[in-house]
C-alpha positions in Angstrom: 0.0 0.0 0.0 1.3 3.4 -1.0 0.8 6.2 1.5 -0.5 9.4 0.1 1.6 12.5 0.7 0.4 14.8 3.5 -1.4 18.0 2.5 0.0 21.4 3.6 -2.9 21.6 6.2 -2.0 18.2 7.6 1.7 19.3 7.9 0.6 22.5 9.7 -1.6 20.5 12.0 1.4 18.4 13.0 3.4 21.5 13.7 0.6 22.8 16.0 0.4 19.5 17.8 4.2 19.3 18.2 4.3 22.9 19.5 1.7 22.1 22.2 3.6 18.9 23.2 6.9 20.7 23.4 5.3 23.5 25.5 3.6 21.0 27.8 6.9 19.1 28.3 8.5 22.3 29.5 11.7 21.6 31.4 11.1 17.8 31.6 13.7 15.7 29.9 12.7 14.5 26.4 14.0 11.0 27.2 11.9 10.9 30.4 8.7 11.9 28.7 9.3 9.5 25.8 9.9 6.7 28.2 6.8 7.5 30.2 4.8 7.4 26.9 6.4 4.2 25.7 7.9 5.7 22.6 11.5 6.4 21.5 13.1 9.8 22.2 13.6 10.1 18.4 9.9 9.6 17.8 9.0 12.3 20.4 11.6 14.6 18.8 10.1 14.1 15.4 6.6 14.8 16.6 7.7 17.9 18.5 9.5 19.3 15.5 6.7 18.5 13.0 8.8 16.0 11.1 6.2 13.3 12.1 3.0 15.3 11.6 0.5 12.5 11.9 1.5 10.2 14.7 -0.7 7.2 15.6 -3.7 7.7 17.9 -2.2 5.4 20.6 1.0 7.5 20.6 -0.9 10.7 21.1 -3.0 9.1 23.9 0.2 7.9 25.7 1.9 11.3 25.3 -1.2 13.0 26.6 -1.2 10.8 29.7 2.6 11.3 30.2 2.1 15.1 30.0 -1.2 15.4 31.8 -2.9 16.7 28.6 -6.5 15.6 27.8 -6.9 14.0 24.4 -9.5 16.7 23.6 -6.9 19.4 24.0 -4.5 17.5 21.7 -7.2 17.0 19.1 -8.1 20.7 19.3 -4.5 21.7 18.7 -4.3 19.4 15.7 -7.5 20.9 14.3 -6.4 24.5 15.0 -9.3 25.1 17.4 -8.7 27.3 20.5 -9.7 25.6 23.7 
């Protein structure tokens, strides 16, 4: 199966999500947060920088739990809706 390229709006959505996650992480160590979410530090780095603009749902749920962010807030950031 060939994956379709992401649209510019999907790329921008990933940047918004990454920005929210980076802000929520604050001064916490990237490795610590990634470990708490059950993902690799490189995956978290890619999500935060927008290089992985459409992470899996389970990954987002686990990151939300690790950072104390409700899934609704993460979804709103991805959609570009102010909460």
